[in-house]
mmCIF entry with sequence, helices, sheets and N, C-alpha, C, O atoms, coordinates in Angstrom:
data_MODEL
# 
_entry.id   MODEL 
# 
_entity.id                         1 
_entity.type                       polymer 
_entity.pdbx_number_of_molecules   1 
# 
_entity_poly.entity_id                      1 
_entity_poly.type                           'polypeptide(L)' 
_entity_poly.nstd_linkage                   no 
_entity_poly.nstd_monomer                   no 
_entity_poly.pdbx_seq_one_letter_code       
;(UNK)(UNK)(UNK)(UNK)(UNK)(UNK)(UNK)(UNK)(UNK)(UNK)(UNK)(UNK)(UNK)(UNK)(UNK)(UNK)
(UNK)(UNK)(UNK)(UNK)(UNK)(UNK)(UNK)(UNK)(UNK)(UNK)(UNK)(UNK)(UNK)(UNK)(UNK)(UNK)
(UNK)(UNK)(UNK)(UNK)(UNK)(UNK)(UNK)(UNK)(UNK)(UNK)(UNK)(UNK)(UNK)(UNK)(UNK)(UNK)
(UNK)(UNK)(UNK)(UNK)(UNK)(UNK)(UNK)(UNK)
;
_entity_poly.pdbx_seq_one_letter_code_can   XXXXXXXXXXXXXXXXXXXXXXXXXXXXXXXXXXXXXXXXXXXXXXXXXXXXXXXX 
_entity_poly.pdbx_strand_id                 A 
# 
loop_
_entity_poly_seq.entity_id 
_entity_poly_seq.num 
_entity_poly_seq.mon_id 
_entity_poly_seq.hetero 
1 1  UNK n 
1 2  UNK n 
1 3  UNK n 
1 4  UNK n 
1 5  UNK n 
1 6  UNK n 
1 7  UNK n 
1 8  UNK n 
1 9  UNK n 
1 10 UNK n 
1 11 UNK n 
1 12 UNK n 
1 13 UNK n 
1 14 UNK n 
1 15 UNK n 
1 16 UNK n 
1 17 UNK n 
1 18 UNK n 
1 19 UNK n 
1 20 UNK n 
1 21 UNK n 
1 22 UNK n 
1 23 UNK n 
1 24 UNK n 
1 25 UNK n 
1 26 UNK n 
1 27 UNK n 
1 28 UNK n 
1 29 UNK n 
1 30 UNK n 
1 31 UNK n 
1 32 UNK n 
1 33 UNK n 
1 34 UNK n 
1 35 UNK n 
1 36 UNK n 
1 37 UNK n 
1 38 UNK n 
1 39 UNK n 
1 40 UNK n 
1 41 UNK n 
1 42 UNK n 
1 43 UNK n 
1 44 UNK n 
1 45 UNK n 
1 46 UNK n 
1 47 UNK n 
1 48 UNK n 
1 49 UNK n 
1 50 UNK n 
1 51 UNK n 
1 52 UNK n 
1 53 UNK n 
1 54 UNK n 
1 55 UNK n 
1 56 UNK n 
# 
_struct_asym.id          A 
_struct_asym.entity_id   1 
# 
loop_
_struct_conf.conf_type_id 
_struct_conf.id 
_struct_conf.pdbx_PDB_helix_id 
_struct_conf.beg_label_comp_id 
_struct_conf.beg_label_asym_id 
_struct_conf.beg_label_seq_id 
_struct_conf.pdbx_beg_PDB_ins_code 
_struct_conf.end_label_comp_id 
_struct_conf.end_label_asym_id 
_struct_conf.end_label_seq_id 
_struct_conf.pdbx_end_PDB_ins_code 
_struct_conf.beg_auth_comp_id 
_struct_conf.beg_auth_asym_id 
_struct_conf.beg_auth_seq_id 
_struct_conf.end_auth_comp_id 
_struct_conf.end_auth_asym_id 
_struct_conf.end_auth_seq_id 
_struct_conf.pdbx_PDB_helix_class 
_struct_conf.details 
_struct_conf.pdbx_PDB_helix_length 
HELX_P HELX_P1 AA1 UNK A 2  ? UNK A 35 ? UNK A 2  UNK A 35 1 ? 34 
HELX_P HELX_P2 AA2 UNK A 43 ? UNK A 45 ? UNK A 43 UNK A 45 5 ? 3  
# 
_struct_conf_type.id          HELX_P 
_struct_conf_type.criteria    ? 
_struct_conf_type.reference   ? 
# 
loop_
_atom_site.group_PDB 
_atom_site.id 
_atom_site.type_symbol 
_atom_site.label_atom_id 
_atom_site.label_alt_id 
_atom_site.label_comp_id 
_atom_site.label_asym_id 
_atom_site.label_entity_id 
_atom_site.label_seq_id 
_atom_site.pdbx_PDB_ins_code 
_atom_site.Cartn_x 
_atom_site.Cartn_y 
_atom_site.Cartn_z 
_atom_site.occupancy 
_atom_site.B_iso_or_equiv 
_atom_site.pdbx_formal_charge 
_atom_site.auth_seq_id 
_atom_site.auth_comp_id 
_atom_site.auth_asym_id 
_atom_site.auth_atom_id 
_atom_site.pdbx_PDB_model_num 
ATOM 1   N N  . UNK A 1 1  ? 52.477  82.370  109.829 1.00 0.00 ? 1  UNK A N  1 
ATOM 2   C CA . UNK A 1 1  ? 52.499  83.136  111.060 1.00 0.00 ? 1  UNK A CA 1 
ATOM 3   C C  . UNK A 1 1  ? 53.625  82.651  111.964 1.00 0.00 ? 1  UNK A C  1 
ATOM 4   O O  . UNK A 1 1  ? 54.283  83.459  112.620 1.00 0.00 ? 1  UNK A O  1 
ATOM 5   N N  . UNK A 1 2  ? 53.850  81.366  112.005 1.00 0.00 ? 2  UNK A N  1 
ATOM 6   C CA . UNK A 1 2  ? 54.912  80.809  112.847 1.00 0.00 ? 2  UNK A CA 1 
ATOM 7   C C  . UNK A 1 2  ? 56.282  81.320  112.403 1.00 0.00 ? 2  UNK A C  1 
ATOM 8   O O  . UNK A 1 2  ? 57.124  81.629  113.247 1.00 0.00 ? 2  UNK A O  1 
ATOM 9   N N  . UNK A 1 3  ? 56.516  81.413  111.106 1.00 0.00 ? 3  UNK A N  1 
ATOM 10  C CA . UNK A 1 3  ? 57.804  81.873  110.581 1.00 0.00 ? 3  UNK A CA 1 
ATOM 11  C C  . UNK A 1 3  ? 58.046  83.332  110.970 1.00 0.00 ? 3  UNK A C  1 
ATOM 12  O O  . UNK A 1 3  ? 59.173  83.707  111.292 1.00 0.00 ? 3  UNK A O  1 
ATOM 13  N N  . UNK A 1 4  ? 57.011  84.143  110.942 1.00 0.00 ? 4  UNK A N  1 
ATOM 14  C CA . UNK A 1 4  ? 57.154  85.555  111.311 1.00 0.00 ? 4  UNK A CA 1 
ATOM 15  C C  . UNK A 1 4  ? 57.561  85.678  112.774 1.00 0.00 ? 4  UNK A C  1 
ATOM 16  O O  . UNK A 1 4  ? 58.435  86.482  113.099 1.00 0.00 ? 4  UNK A O  1 
ATOM 17  N N  . UNK A 1 5  ? 56.955  84.908  113.654 1.00 0.00 ? 5  UNK A N  1 
ATOM 18  C CA . UNK A 1 5  ? 57.277  85.018  115.074 1.00 0.00 ? 5  UNK A CA 1 
ATOM 19  C C  . UNK A 1 5  ? 58.690  84.517  115.359 1.00 0.00 ? 5  UNK A C  1 
ATOM 20  O O  . UNK A 1 5  ? 59.370  85.065  116.227 1.00 0.00 ? 5  UNK A O  1 
ATOM 21  N N  . UNK A 1 6  ? 59.141  83.491  114.648 1.00 0.00 ? 6  UNK A N  1 
ATOM 22  C CA . UNK A 1 6  ? 60.505  83.003  114.833 1.00 0.00 ? 6  UNK A CA 1 
ATOM 23  C C  . UNK A 1 6  ? 61.496  84.065  114.378 1.00 0.00 ? 6  UNK A C  1 
ATOM 24  O O  . UNK A 1 6  ? 62.490  84.311  115.062 1.00 0.00 ? 6  UNK A O  1 
ATOM 25  N N  . UNK A 1 7  ? 61.245  84.695  113.239 1.00 0.00 ? 7  UNK A N  1 
ATOM 26  C CA . UNK A 1 7  ? 62.120  85.762  112.760 1.00 0.00 ? 7  UNK A CA 1 
ATOM 27  C C  . UNK A 1 7  ? 62.127  86.941  113.720 1.00 0.00 ? 7  UNK A C  1 
ATOM 28  O O  . UNK A 1 7  ? 63.168  87.560  113.939 1.00 0.00 ? 7  UNK A O  1 
ATOM 29  N N  . UNK A 1 8  ? 60.973  87.254  114.290 1.00 0.00 ? 8  UNK A N  1 
ATOM 30  C CA . UNK A 1 8  ? 60.888  88.356  115.248 1.00 0.00 ? 8  UNK A CA 1 
ATOM 31  C C  . UNK A 1 8  ? 61.775  88.085  116.458 1.00 0.00 ? 8  UNK A C  1 
ATOM 32  O O  . UNK A 1 8  ? 62.535  88.956  116.882 1.00 0.00 ? 8  UNK A O  1 
ATOM 33  N N  . UNK A 1 9  ? 61.682  86.885  117.012 1.00 0.00 ? 9  UNK A N  1 
ATOM 34  C CA . UNK A 1 9  ? 62.490  86.556  118.185 1.00 0.00 ? 9  UNK A CA 1 
ATOM 35  C C  . UNK A 1 9  ? 63.973  86.487  117.844 1.00 0.00 ? 9  UNK A C  1 
ATOM 36  O O  . UNK A 1 9  ? 64.819  86.832  118.669 1.00 0.00 ? 9  UNK A O  1 
ATOM 37  N N  . UNK A 1 10 ? 64.285  86.047  116.645 1.00 0.00 ? 10 UNK A N  1 
ATOM 38  C CA . UNK A 1 10 ? 65.684  86.016  116.219 1.00 0.00 ? 10 UNK A CA 1 
ATOM 39  C C  . UNK A 1 10 ? 66.240  87.435  116.138 1.00 0.00 ? 10 UNK A C  1 
ATOM 40  O O  . UNK A 1 10 ? 67.345  87.694  116.616 1.00 0.00 ? 10 UNK A O  1 
ATOM 41  N N  . UNK A 1 11 ? 65.489  88.351  115.540 1.00 0.00 ? 11 UNK A N  1 
ATOM 42  C CA . UNK A 1 11 ? 65.926  89.746  115.452 1.00 0.00 ? 11 UNK A CA 1 
ATOM 43  C C  . UNK A 1 11 ? 66.032  90.385  116.834 1.00 0.00 ? 11 UNK A C  1 
ATOM 44  O O  . UNK A 1 11 ? 66.967  91.139  117.102 1.00 0.00 ? 11 UNK A O  1 
ATOM 45  N N  . UNK A 1 12 ? 65.086  90.085  117.697 1.00 0.00 ? 12 UNK A N  1 
ATOM 46  C CA . UNK A 1 12 ? 65.124  90.613  119.059 1.00 0.00 ? 12 UNK A CA 1 
ATOM 47  C C  . UNK A 1 12 ? 66.355  90.107  119.799 1.00 0.00 ? 12 UNK A C  1 
ATOM 48  O O  . UNK A 1 12 ? 67.028  90.878  120.483 1.00 0.00 ? 12 UNK A O  1 
ATOM 49  N N  . UNK A 1 13 ? 66.653  88.827  119.670 1.00 0.00 ? 13 UNK A N  1 
ATOM 50  C CA . UNK A 1 13 ? 67.822  88.234  120.313 1.00 0.00 ? 13 UNK A CA 1 
ATOM 51  C C  . UNK A 1 13 ? 69.109  88.863  119.785 1.00 0.00 ? 13 UNK A C  1 
ATOM 52  O O  . UNK A 1 13 ? 70.013  89.166  120.563 1.00 0.00 ? 13 UNK A O  1 
ATOM 53  N N  . UNK A 1 14 ? 69.199  89.060  118.473 1.00 0.00 ? 14 UNK A N  1 
ATOM 54  C CA . UNK A 1 14 ? 70.387  89.684  117.888 1.00 0.00 ? 14 UNK A CA 1 
ATOM 55  C C  . UNK A 1 14 ? 70.541  91.129  118.351 1.00 0.00 ? 14 UNK A C  1 
ATOM 56  O O  . UNK A 1 14 ? 71.660  91.592  118.571 1.00 0.00 ? 14 UNK A O  1 
ATOM 57  N N  . UNK A 1 15 ? 69.432  91.842  118.500 1.00 0.00 ? 15 UNK A N  1 
ATOM 58  C CA . UNK A 1 15 ? 69.494  93.225  118.984 1.00 0.00 ? 15 UNK A CA 1 
ATOM 59  C C  . UNK A 1 15 ? 69.985  93.269  120.428 1.00 0.00 ? 15 UNK A C  1 
ATOM 60  O O  . UNK A 1 15 ? 70.757  94.154  120.795 1.00 0.00 ? 15 UNK A O  1 
ATOM 61  N N  . UNK A 1 16 ? 69.544  92.325  121.240 1.00 0.00 ? 16 UNK A N  1 
ATOM 62  C CA . UNK A 1 16 ? 70.000  92.263  122.634 1.00 0.00 ? 16 UNK A CA 1 
ATOM 63  C C  . UNK A 1 16 ? 71.485  91.953  122.688 1.00 0.00 ? 16 UNK A C  1 
ATOM 64  O O  . UNK A 1 16 ? 72.214  92.577  123.459 1.00 0.00 ? 16 UNK A O  1 
ATOM 65  N N  . UNK A 1 17 ? 71.951  91.003  121.886 1.00 0.00 ? 17 UNK A N  1 
ATOM 66  C CA . UNK A 1 17 ? 73.379  90.679  121.864 1.00 0.00 ? 17 UNK A CA 1 
ATOM 67  C C  . UNK A 1 17 ? 74.211  91.872  121.415 1.00 0.00 ? 17 UNK A C  1 
ATOM 68  O O  . UNK A 1 17 ? 75.277  92.131  121.973 1.00 0.00 ? 17 UNK A O  1 
ATOM 69  N N  . UNK A 1 18 ? 73.735  92.593  120.420 1.00 0.00 ? 18 UNK A N  1 
ATOM 70  C CA . UNK A 1 18 ? 74.451  93.775  119.944 1.00 0.00 ? 18 UNK A CA 1 
ATOM 71  C C  . UNK A 1 18 ? 74.529  94.836  121.042 1.00 0.00 ? 18 UNK A C  1 
ATOM 72  O O  . UNK A 1 18 ? 75.568  95.470  121.224 1.00 0.00 ? 18 UNK A O  1 
ATOM 73  N N  . UNK A 1 19 ? 73.440  95.025  121.765 1.00 0.00 ? 19 UNK A N  1 
ATOM 74  C CA . UNK A 1 19 ? 73.438  95.993  122.864 1.00 0.00 ? 19 UNK A CA 1 
ATOM 75  C C  . UNK A 1 19 ? 74.440  95.601  123.939 1.00 0.00 ? 19 UNK A C  1 
ATOM 76  O O  . UNK A 1 19 ? 75.138  96.458  124.480 1.00 0.00 ? 19 UNK A O  1 
ATOM 77  N N  . UNK A 1 20 ? 74.515  94.322  124.250 1.00 0.00 ? 20 UNK A N  1 
ATOM 78  C CA . UNK A 1 20 ? 75.467  93.845  125.259 1.00 0.00 ? 20 UNK A CA 1 
ATOM 79  C C  . UNK A 1 20 ? 76.890  94.074  124.782 1.00 0.00 ? 20 UNK A C  1 
ATOM 80  O O  . UNK A 1 20 ? 77.744  94.485  125.569 1.00 0.00 ? 20 UNK A O  1 
ATOM 81  N N  . UNK A 1 21 ? 77.165  93.817  123.505 1.00 0.00 ? 21 UNK A N  1 
ATOM 82  C CA . UNK A 1 21 ? 78.511  94.056  122.965 1.00 0.00 ? 21 UNK A CA 1 
ATOM 83  C C  . UNK A 1 21 ? 78.890  95.528  123.069 1.00 0.00 ? 21 UNK A C  1 
ATOM 84  O O  . UNK A 1 21 ? 80.014  95.859  123.446 1.00 0.00 ? 21 UNK A O  1 
ATOM 85  N N  . UNK A 1 22 ? 77.959  96.406  122.736 1.00 0.00 ? 22 UNK A N  1 
ATOM 86  C CA . UNK A 1 22 ? 78.234  97.848  122.804 1.00 0.00 ? 22 UNK A CA 1 
ATOM 87  C C  . UNK A 1 22 ? 78.534  98.259  124.238 1.00 0.00 ? 22 UNK A C  1 
ATOM 88  O O  . UNK A 1 22 ? 79.451  99.046  124.476 1.00 0.00 ? 22 UNK A O  1 
ATOM 89  N N  . UNK A 1 23 ? 77.779  97.740  125.191 1.00 0.00 ? 23 UNK A N  1 
ATOM 90  C CA . UNK A 1 23 ? 78.014  98.068  126.604 1.00 0.00 ? 23 UNK A CA 1 
ATOM 91  C C  . UNK A 1 23 ? 79.396  97.610  127.025 1.00 0.00 ? 23 UNK A C  1 
ATOM 92  O O  . UNK A 1 23 ? 80.118  98.363  127.678 1.00 0.00 ? 23 UNK A O  1 
ATOM 93  N N  . UNK A 1 24 ? 79.782  96.394  126.667 1.00 0.00 ? 24 UNK A N  1 
ATOM 94  C CA . UNK A 1 24 ? 81.101  95.895  127.057 1.00 0.00 ? 24 UNK A CA 1 
ATOM 95  C C  . UNK A 1 24 ? 82.219  96.666  126.372 1.00 0.00 ? 24 UNK A C  1 
ATOM 96  O O  . UNK A 1 24 ? 83.271  96.883  126.974 1.00 0.00 ? 24 UNK A O  1 
ATOM 97  N N  . UNK A 1 25 ? 82.015  97.084  125.132 1.00 0.00 ? 25 UNK A N  1 
ATOM 98  C CA . UNK A 1 25 ? 83.026  97.901  124.460 1.00 0.00 ? 25 UNK A CA 1 
ATOM 99  C C  . UNK A 1 25 ? 83.191  99.242  125.161 1.00 0.00 ? 25 UNK A C  1 
ATOM 100 O O  . UNK A 1 25 ? 84.311  99.727  125.318 1.00 0.00 ? 25 UNK A O  1 
ATOM 101 N N  . UNK A 1 26 ? 82.082  99.843  125.582 1.00 0.00 ? 26 UNK A N  1 
ATOM 102 C CA . UNK A 1 26 ? 82.164  101.117 126.293 1.00 0.00 ? 26 UNK A CA 1 
ATOM 103 C C  . UNK A 1 26 ? 82.850  100.940 127.639 1.00 0.00 ? 26 UNK A C  1 
ATOM 104 O O  . UNK A 1 26 ? 83.654  101.782 128.039 1.00 0.00 ? 26 UNK A O  1 
ATOM 105 N N  . UNK A 1 27 ? 82.542  99.854  128.343 1.00 0.00 ? 27 UNK A N  1 
ATOM 106 C CA . UNK A 1 27 ? 83.192  99.593  129.628 1.00 0.00 ? 27 UNK A CA 1 
ATOM 107 C C  . UNK A 1 27 ? 84.678  99.343  129.426 1.00 0.00 ? 27 UNK A C  1 
ATOM 108 O O  . UNK A 1 27 ? 85.494  99.761  130.247 1.00 0.00 ? 27 UNK A O  1 
ATOM 109 N N  . UNK A 1 28 ? 85.037  98.665  128.339 1.00 0.00 ? 28 UNK A N  1 
ATOM 110 C CA . UNK A 1 28 ? 86.445  98.417  128.041 1.00 0.00 ? 28 UNK A CA 1 
ATOM 111 C C  . UNK A 1 28 ? 87.190  99.702  127.752 1.00 0.00 ? 28 UNK A C  1 
ATOM 112 O O  . UNK A 1 28 ? 88.334  99.865  128.177 1.00 0.00 ? 28 UNK A O  1 
ATOM 113 N N  . UNK A 1 29 ? 86.556  100.621 127.033 1.00 0.00 ? 29 UNK A N  1 
ATOM 114 C CA . UNK A 1 29 ? 87.187  101.911 126.760 1.00 0.00 ? 29 UNK A CA 1 
ATOM 115 C C  . UNK A 1 29 ? 87.397  102.693 128.042 1.00 0.00 ? 29 UNK A C  1 
ATOM 116 O O  . UNK A 1 29 ? 88.427  103.346 128.209 1.00 0.00 ? 29 UNK A O  1 
ATOM 117 N N  . UNK A 1 30 ? 86.421  102.635 128.959 1.00 0.00 ? 30 UNK A N  1 
ATOM 118 C CA . UNK A 1 30 ? 86.575  103.339 130.230 1.00 0.00 ? 30 UNK A CA 1 
ATOM 119 C C  . UNK A 1 30 ? 87.686  102.707 131.056 1.00 0.00 ? 30 UNK A C  1 
ATOM 120 O O  . UNK A 1 30 ? 88.436  103.415 131.728 1.00 0.00 ? 30 UNK A O  1 
ATOM 121 N N  . UNK A 1 31 ? 87.802  101.374 131.014 1.00 0.00 ? 31 UNK A N  1 
ATOM 122 C CA . UNK A 1 31 ? 88.865  100.705 131.756 1.00 0.00 ? 31 UNK A CA 1 
ATOM 123 C C  . UNK A 1 31 ? 90.227  101.086 131.201 1.00 0.00 ? 31 UNK A C  1 
ATOM 124 O O  . UNK A 1 31 ? 91.176  101.248 131.967 1.00 0.00 ? 31 UNK A O  1 
ATOM 125 N N  . UNK A 1 32 ? 90.345  101.231 129.895 1.00 0.00 ? 32 UNK A N  1 
ATOM 126 C CA . UNK A 1 32 ? 91.616  101.658 129.306 1.00 0.00 ? 32 UNK A CA 1 
ATOM 127 C C  . UNK A 1 32 ? 91.981  103.059 129.771 1.00 0.00 ? 32 UNK A C  1 
ATOM 128 O O  . UNK A 1 32 ? 93.150  103.344 130.029 1.00 0.00 ? 32 UNK A O  1 
ATOM 129 N N  . UNK A 1 33 ? 90.992  103.932 129.881 1.00 0.00 ? 33 UNK A N  1 
ATOM 130 C CA . UNK A 1 33 ? 91.272  105.284 130.353 1.00 0.00 ? 33 UNK A CA 1 
ATOM 131 C C  . UNK A 1 33 ? 91.746  105.264 131.802 1.00 0.00 ? 33 UNK A C  1 
ATOM 132 O O  . UNK A 1 33 ? 92.629  106.037 132.176 1.00 0.00 ? 33 UNK A O  1 
ATOM 133 N N  . UNK A 1 34 ? 91.172  104.394 132.615 1.00 0.00 ? 34 UNK A N  1 
ATOM 134 C CA . UNK A 1 34 ? 91.562  104.302 134.023 1.00 0.00 ? 34 UNK A CA 1 
ATOM 135 C C  . UNK A 1 34 ? 92.956  103.712 134.141 1.00 0.00 ? 34 UNK A C  1 
ATOM 136 O O  . UNK A 1 34 ? 93.743  104.166 134.971 1.00 0.00 ? 34 UNK A O  1 
ATOM 137 N N  . UNK A 1 35 ? 93.281  102.711 133.330 1.00 0.00 ? 35 UNK A N  1 
ATOM 138 C CA . UNK A 1 35 ? 94.569  102.030 133.408 1.00 0.00 ? 35 UNK A CA 1 
ATOM 139 C C  . UNK A 1 35 ? 95.682  102.767 132.678 1.00 0.00 ? 35 UNK A C  1 
ATOM 140 O O  . UNK A 1 35 ? 96.855  102.437 132.859 1.00 0.00 ? 35 UNK A O  1 
ATOM 141 N N  . UNK A 1 36 ? 95.347  103.744 131.867 1.00 0.00 ? 36 UNK A N  1 
ATOM 142 C CA . UNK A 1 36 ? 96.367  104.442 131.083 1.00 0.00 ? 36 UNK A CA 1 
ATOM 143 C C  . UNK A 1 36 ? 97.281  105.238 132.005 1.00 0.00 ? 36 UNK A C  1 
ATOM 144 O O  . UNK A 1 36 ? 96.808  105.907 132.924 1.00 0.00 ? 36 UNK A O  1 
ATOM 145 N N  . UNK A 1 37 ? 98.584  105.169 131.763 1.00 0.00 ? 37 UNK A N  1 
ATOM 146 C CA . UNK A 1 37 ? 99.504  105.930 132.613 1.00 0.00 ? 37 UNK A CA 1 
ATOM 147 C C  . UNK A 1 37 ? 99.340  107.423 132.379 1.00 0.00 ? 37 UNK A C  1 
ATOM 148 O O  . UNK A 1 37 ? 99.062  107.873 131.267 1.00 0.00 ? 37 UNK A O  1 
ATOM 149 N N  . UNK A 1 38 ? 99.516  108.161 133.434 1.00 0.00 ? 38 UNK A N  1 
ATOM 150 C CA . UNK A 1 38 ? 99.434  109.621 133.345 1.00 0.00 ? 38 UNK A CA 1 
ATOM 151 C C  . UNK A 1 38 ? 100.682 110.137 132.657 1.00 0.00 ? 38 UNK A C  1 
ATOM 152 O O  . UNK A 1 38 ? 101.792 109.730 133.000 1.00 0.00 ? 38 UNK A O  1 
ATOM 153 N N  . UNK A 1 39 ? 100.518 111.020 131.699 1.00 0.00 ? 39 UNK A N  1 
ATOM 154 C CA . UNK A 1 39 ? 101.673 111.510 130.943 1.00 0.00 ? 39 UNK A CA 1 
ATOM 155 C C  . UNK A 1 39 ? 102.601 112.355 131.809 1.00 0.00 ? 39 UNK A C  1 
ATOM 156 O O  . UNK A 1 39 ? 103.750 112.584 131.433 1.00 0.00 ? 39 UNK A O  1 
ATOM 157 N N  . UNK A 1 40 ? 102.130 112.816 132.946 1.00 0.00 ? 40 UNK A N  1 
ATOM 158 C CA . UNK A 1 40 ? 102.955 113.655 133.809 1.00 0.00 ? 40 UNK A CA 1 
ATOM 159 C C  . UNK A 1 40 ? 103.499 112.893 135.014 1.00 0.00 ? 40 UNK A C  1 
ATOM 160 O O  . UNK A 1 40 ? 104.151 113.491 135.869 1.00 0.00 ? 40 UNK A O  1 
ATOM 161 N N  . UNK A 1 41 ? 103.250 111.604 135.101 1.00 0.00 ? 41 UNK A N  1 
ATOM 162 C CA . UNK A 1 41 ? 103.659 110.858 136.284 1.00 0.00 ? 41 UNK A CA 1 
ATOM 163 C C  . UNK A 1 41 ? 105.034 110.228 136.139 1.00 0.00 ? 41 UNK A C  1 
ATOM 164 O O  . UNK A 1 41 ? 105.576 109.725 137.123 1.00 0.00 ? 41 UNK A O  1 
ATOM 165 N N  . UNK A 1 42 ? 105.613 110.237 134.953 1.00 0.00 ? 42 UNK A N  1 
ATOM 166 C CA . UNK A 1 42 ? 106.892 109.573 134.750 1.00 0.00 ? 42 UNK A CA 1 
ATOM 167 C C  . UNK A 1 42 ? 106.755 108.061 134.732 1.00 0.00 ? 42 UNK A C  1 
ATOM 168 O O  . UNK A 1 42 ? 107.721 107.348 135.000 1.00 0.00 ? 42 UNK A O  1 
ATOM 169 N N  . UNK A 1 43 ? 105.573 107.570 134.421 1.00 0.00 ? 43 UNK A N  1 
ATOM 170 C CA . UNK A 1 43 ? 105.323 106.133 134.420 1.00 0.00 ? 43 UNK A CA 1 
ATOM 171 C C  . UNK A 1 43 ? 106.150 105.441 133.348 1.00 0.00 ? 43 UNK A C  1 
ATOM 172 O O  . UNK A 1 43 ? 106.392 105.994 132.275 1.00 0.00 ? 43 UNK A O  1 
ATOM 173 N N  . UNK A 1 44 ? 106.574 104.235 133.652 1.00 0.00 ? 44 UNK A N  1 
ATOM 174 C CA . UNK A 1 44 ? 107.336 103.396 132.733 1.00 0.00 ? 44 UNK A CA 1 
ATOM 175 C C  . UNK A 1 44 ? 108.631 104.075 132.282 1.00 0.00 ? 44 UNK A C  1 
ATOM 176 O O  . UNK A 1 44 ? 109.065 103.893 131.145 1.00 0.00 ? 44 UNK A O  1 
ATOM 177 N N  . UNK A 1 45 ? 109.239 104.849 133.163 1.00 0.00 ? 45 UNK A N  1 
ATOM 178 C CA . UNK A 1 45 ? 110.537 105.429 132.861 1.00 0.00 ? 45 UNK A CA 1 
ATOM 179 C C  . UNK A 1 45 ? 110.504 106.672 132.002 1.00 0.00 ? 45 UNK A C  1 
ATOM 180 O O  . UNK A 1 45 ? 111.555 107.219 131.667 1.00 0.00 ? 45 UNK A O  1 
ATOM 181 N N  . UNK A 1 46 ? 109.338 107.121 131.645 1.00 0.00 ? 46 UNK A N  1 
ATOM 182 C CA . UNK A 1 46 ? 109.250 108.337 130.841 1.00 0.00 ? 46 UNK A CA 1 
ATOM 183 C C  . UNK A 1 46 ? 109.255 109.546 131.756 1.00 0.00 ? 46 UNK A C  1 
ATOM 184 O O  . UNK A 1 46 ? 108.703 109.515 132.856 1.00 0.00 ? 46 UNK A O  1 
ATOM 185 N N  . UNK A 1 47 ? 109.873 110.591 131.294 1.00 0.00 ? 47 UNK A N  1 
ATOM 186 C CA . UNK A 1 47 ? 109.844 111.832 132.048 1.00 0.00 ? 47 UNK A CA 1 
ATOM 187 C C  . UNK A 1 47 ? 108.527 112.537 131.811 1.00 0.00 ? 47 UNK A C  1 
ATOM 188 O O  . UNK A 1 47 ? 108.031 112.610 130.686 1.00 0.00 ? 47 UNK A O  1 
ATOM 189 N N  . UNK A 1 48 ? 107.976 113.049 132.882 1.00 0.00 ? 48 UNK A N  1 
ATOM 190 C CA . UNK A 1 48 ? 106.740 113.803 132.765 1.00 0.00 ? 48 UNK A CA 1 
ATOM 191 C C  . UNK A 1 48 ? 107.055 115.276 132.646 1.00 0.00 ? 48 UNK A C  1 
ATOM 192 O O  . UNK A 1 48 ? 107.994 115.668 131.953 1.00 0.00 ? 48 UNK A O  1 
ATOM 193 N N  . UNK A 1 49 ? 106.267 116.092 133.325 1.00 0.00 ? 49 UNK A N  1 
ATOM 194 C CA . UNK A 1 49 ? 106.480 117.532 133.228 1.00 0.00 ? 49 UNK A CA 1 
ATOM 195 C C  . UNK A 1 49 ? 107.693 117.976 134.040 1.00 0.00 ? 49 UNK A C  1 
ATOM 196 O O  . UNK A 1 49 ? 108.240 119.050 133.791 1.00 0.00 ? 49 UNK A O  1 
ATOM 197 N N  . UNK A 1 50 ? 108.124 117.163 135.010 1.00 0.00 ? 50 UNK A N  1 
ATOM 198 C CA . UNK A 1 50 ? 109.303 117.483 135.811 1.00 0.00 ? 50 UNK A CA 1 
ATOM 199 C C  . UNK A 1 50 ? 110.497 116.737 135.233 1.00 0.00 ? 50 UNK A C  1 
ATOM 200 O O  . UNK A 1 50 ? 110.457 115.509 135.161 1.00 0.00 ? 50 UNK A O  1 
ATOM 201 N N  . UNK A 1 51 ? 111.558 117.422 134.817 1.00 0.00 ? 51 UNK A N  1 
ATOM 202 C CA . UNK A 1 51 ? 112.711 116.725 134.232 1.00 0.00 ? 51 UNK A CA 1 
ATOM 203 C C  . UNK A 1 51 ? 113.463 115.905 135.277 1.00 0.00 ? 51 UNK A C  1 
ATOM 204 O O  . UNK A 1 51 ? 113.493 116.258 136.456 1.00 0.00 ? 51 UNK A O  1 
ATOM 205 N N  . UNK A 1 52 ? 114.077 114.791 134.822 1.00 0.00 ? 52 UNK A N  1 
ATOM 206 C CA . UNK A 1 52 ? 114.860 113.942 135.722 1.00 0.00 ? 52 UNK A CA 1 
ATOM 207 C C  . UNK A 1 52 ? 116.137 114.645 136.163 1.00 0.00 ? 52 UNK A C  1 
ATOM 208 O O  . UNK A 1 52 ? 116.548 114.529 137.317 1.00 0.00 ? 52 UNK A O  1 
ATOM 209 N N  . UNK A 1 53 ? 116.764 115.375 135.241 1.00 0.00 ? 53 UNK A N  1 
ATOM 210 C CA . UNK A 1 53 ? 118.006 116.087 135.538 1.00 0.00 ? 53 UNK A CA 1 
ATOM 211 C C  . UNK A 1 53 ? 117.646 117.552 135.763 1.00 0.00 ? 53 UNK A C  1 
ATOM 212 O O  . UNK A 1 53 ? 117.018 118.179 134.909 1.00 0.00 ? 53 UNK A O  1 
ATOM 213 N N  . UNK A 1 54 ? 118.045 118.099 136.915 1.00 0.00 ? 54 UNK A N  1 
ATOM 214 C CA . UNK A 1 54 ? 117.689 119.500 137.178 1.00 0.00 ? 54 UNK A CA 1 
ATOM 215 C C  . UNK A 1 54 ? 118.292 120.436 136.135 1.00 0.00 ? 54 UNK A C  1 
ATOM 216 O O  . UNK A 1 54 ? 119.414 120.232 135.672 1.00 0.00 ? 54 UNK A O  1 
ATOM 217 N N  . UNK A 1 55 ? 117.546 121.439 135.781 1.00 0.00 ? 55 UNK A N  1 
ATOM 218 C CA . UNK A 1 55 ? 118.039 122.436 134.832 1.00 0.00 ? 55 UNK A CA 1 
ATOM 219 C C  . UNK A 1 55 ? 118.735 123.558 135.586 1.00 0.00 ? 55 UNK A C  1 
ATOM 220 O O  . UNK A 1 55 ? 118.449 123.798 136.759 1.00 0.00 ? 55 UNK A O  1 
ATOM 221 N N  . UNK A 1 56 ? 119.650 124.244 134.908 1.00 0.00 ? 56 UNK A N  1 
ATOM 222 C CA . UNK A 1 56 ? 120.396 125.326 135.570 1.00 0.00 ? 56 UNK A CA 1 
ATOM 223 C C  . UNK A 1 56 ? 119.801 126.664 135.257 1.00 0.00 ? 56 UNK A C  1 
ATOM 224 O O  . UNK A 1 56 ? 120.299 127.687 135.728 1.00 0.00 ? 56 UNK A O  1 
# 
């Protein structure tokens, strides 16, 4: 009986750690979306939807 309860708590602990990892991965993905440069902003020297040189 003692071995079963130890295994139960071990599995419960591993499930909690896995849940925490998933939460942090999701938060990290959201942070990447927030920090990602806008493709239309001309960030990092890239031209967005507005050209740097006026067209004729």
